[in-house]
N, C-alpha and C positions, 0 to 999 in steps of 0.2 A: 672678401668684398669690402670690409671696412677699411683695410689698408689702402687700396687704390683710391677710395673716396677721400680718405684723409690726405693722401698725397696731393690730389687735385685741389682740395680745399686749401692746403698750405701753399700751393703754387698761386692760387687766386687771392689769398689773403692780403699780400702786399699791394695788389691792385686796388682792392677795396679800401685799404687803409689810406692810400694816397688820395683816392677819390674823396673819402670822408674828410681828409685834411683840407682838400680844396673847398669843400662845402663850408667848413669852419672858417677858413681864411676869408672867404667872400662874405659870409654872414656876419662876421665880426668886423668887416670892413678893413681888415689888415691889408687885403688887396682890394682896392676900390675899382669902380667901373672903368676908369681910364686905364689903370694898369692891366686890368683884365683884358680889355680890348687890345692893348699893346702886346700882351703875351700871345693872344690868339693870332694876331697878324705876324708876329715873329715865328710862331709855329708853322703857319700855313705857307709863309713866303721863304723861310730860311731853314729852320730846324728839321721839319718833316721831309722836305725835299732832299736835304743832306742825308737823313736817315735812310730814305728810300734808295738813293743812289748808292750809298755805302753797301746796301744789301743786294741790290740788283746788279751792279757792275761785276762782271766776271761770273755771274751765276749761270748754270746750265739752262735753267728753264727760260730765262730771258734771252737766250741765244737761239732758241728753237721757235721760229715764227709760227708754224702750225700749232704748237702747244700753247703759245701765247693767245692765239685766236680761240683755241678750244677752252682755255681757262676763263677768258673774258666772257665767252658765250655761256658757259656754265653759270657764272655769276649773274648774268643778265636774266637767264631763263628762270633761275630760282627766285629772283625778286619778282619777275613778272607773275610767276605762279603764286607766290605768297600774297602779292597785292590783289590778285584776282580772287583768291580765297577770302581774304578779309573783307574786300569790298562786297562780294556777293553774300557773305554771311552777316554783315552788319545789320541789315533790316530785321533779321531773325533775333538779333540781340537787343532790339528796341532802339536802334540808332538809324532811323530813316533820314530822308532828305530834311535838312534844317535841324537835325538832332545829333549831328556829329558823325554821320556816315563817312564822309570823305576824310575827316580828321582821324577817326579810328582806323580806317582802312590803311592809310599811309603809315601811321605811327606803329600799329601792331604788325604791319607787313614788312617793315624795314628794321633790321637788327643793327646794333652798334658794331659795325663791321671793321672799324679801324682802331680807334683809341684804346678800346678794352681788349680787342682780340690780339693785338701785337704783343703786349707784355705777357699775356697768358701763354701764347705760343712759344715765346722765348723761355718762359719758366718751365714749361712742360717738355719742350723738345730741343731748345737751344741750338737751332740749326739755321744758318744764314739762308740756305736754299728755301726753307719753308716760309721765311718772311718775303722773299722775292715772289714766291708762288702766291702768297696772300695778296700782295699789292697788284699783281697782274689780274688775279681773280676779281679784285675790287674795281678794276676798270669797267667790267661788265655791270657791276652793281651801280656805279656812277651813271652809266648810260641808262640803265633802267630807272634810276632815281629821277633823272632829268627828262625822261620821256613818260613812262607809265605813271609815276607818282605825281608829276606836275599835271598830267592829263586828267587824273582823278579830281584834282582841284579845279582845273580850268575847263575841262570838257573837250580839250584839243590835244591830239597826240602829235607832238613835234619835238625836234631836238635843235636847240640853239647851240651851235658849236662854242659860242663864247662862254656858255655855262661850264664848259669843261676846261677852260683856260685858268686853272688854279694850280698853285705851286706843286702840290703832291702829284697831280695828274700829269703835268708837264714833266716832272722828274721821272715818272714811270716811262713815258714815251721816249725821253732822252736816253734813259738807261737801256731800254730795249734797242733803240737805234744803234747806240754805241756797241752793244754786245753783238747784234746781228751783223753789223759792219766790221766787227773785230777791231774797233778803234779804242776799246777800253784799255788795251795794253799800252797805249801810247800816252795815257794820262800821267803827268808827273807824280812821283811818289809823294812829294810835299803837298800837292793838292789833294791827293787821296787821303792823307792823314788829316788834313784840315777838315775835309768833308766828314770823316769818321768821328773826329772830336766834336764837331757841331751836332752831328746826328745822335751822338750818345746822350745828349741832353733832351732829346725830343720826347722820349717815352715818359719820364717822370713829369715833365711839364704838360704833356698831353693829358695825363691822368688828373693833374691839378686843374687843368682847364675843364675837364668833364665835371669835376666836383663843383667848380665855380659856376658852370652853366646850370647845373642842377639847383644850386643855391639861388640863382637868378630867377628861376621859375617857381620856386617853392611858394612865394607869397600869393601867386595867382592860381595855384592848384586847388581844386575842390574835389574831394574824393567821394565817389559813389560806389556802392557795392557792384552795381551792374557793369560799370566800365572797368573797374579794377579786376574783378573776376574774369571778365571777358578777355582782358589784356593778358592775364596770366595763362588762361586756357589756350589762347592762340599763339602768343609770342613765346611762351616757355614750355608748351606741351605739344600742341598739334603741329606747328611749323617746324620745331626741331625734328619731329618724327618724319616730316616731309623731306627736310634737307638730308637727314641721315639715310632715308630711303633712296634719294638721288645718289648719294655716295655709294650705296650698296649695289645698285644696279648698273651704274656707269662703269665703263672700262677705264678706270683711272688708277694711278699708282698710290702708294701709301701716303706720300707727302700731300697730295691733293685731298685724300680722304681726311687727313688730320686737320687740314685747313677748313674743310666743310664741317667737320665735327665741332670744332671750336666756334665757327660761325653759327652753327645750330644752337649752341649753348648761350649765345649772347642775348642780353636784354634789348629792349627797343632803343632805337637811336634818338638822339636829341635834336638833330637837324630838322626833322619834320615840324618842330615848333616854329622855326623860321618860315617854312613853307606855309604853315597855317596862318601866320600873321600876314604874310605877303598876299595870299590868295583868298583871304576872307574865311578861313576855317575857324576852328575852335582851339586856340593855343592852350587853354586850361585843360582841355580833354587830352591833348597830345602830351602835355606835361604830366598829367596823371598816369598815362600809359607808361611813359619813360621812367618816372620815379618808382612807380609800383613794381614794374618788372625788374628794375635795377636792384631793388631791395630783395625781392623774392628770388632773384637769380643767384644770390649768395647760397641759397639752399639747393636750387635746381641745377645750377651749373655743374657741380661735381657729379651729380647723378647722371645728367645727360652725357657728360664726357666719359664716365666710367662704363655705363651700359652701352653707349654708342661704340666705344672702343672694342668691347666684347663682340658686339654684333658685326662690326666691320673687320674684326680680327686684326687690329693694328696695335 
């Protein structure tokens, strides 16, 4: 048992090292706010779209439209269920209306489904097909984010299509279209290589960006035992069990199971901090959930992945 846990820990360690480096660079102002924003824009508009296209173009999963719909639906349903659980449970944790209910529900209910999951999947499985599967699955998460998560903050359930017009999402749709239409084979080799070279820089820069985002919210974070323990309980224990249970009962292949397993092990996402600021939530509470679960996940992540792998027989 110790050997598999150690192997997962060693796969995750580079991820955490680069994130911590990002925290240090931002805290020491080696990378200032202007550069930080520039890196984020570069990632979202160029590097991540290139990384996604590099992994989606020519993949089997992105050429199968029914499977694309199925994967996106699984992603959405899991987030809908997670948000419902955290929202309904929040009052029992002492977070009622005006006391952080909305902020806790969204922050604890949404995992860091992209920046941290991708390098871990690469380290553990090293399969291009699994990255394509992850990003198609993430389409459903994005839809759930901009419907259910926003609805928790605003009280209105709706989807503004403009919210989905982001570089990575557009790249997913373009990649799927080119694959389904069998047009990917006509893309010039020189363009493919350029996309691959740009995409290769996306993962380390993404992890640095995560660290810099954490550093940005550290000053406004106030830690309380109630919120921190609740965040660990739901985001790192109960919801991983829910996601792995989904993977166990659903008729899905091992590649999808591995994606769901790594998703289950992820800490809370950082983006809900933006939502909390925009919709009048409690950014400090969201930051506490994100930072606490990110730190504790260094311990829980290997355990979730190893025990989940055994349960799912993958």
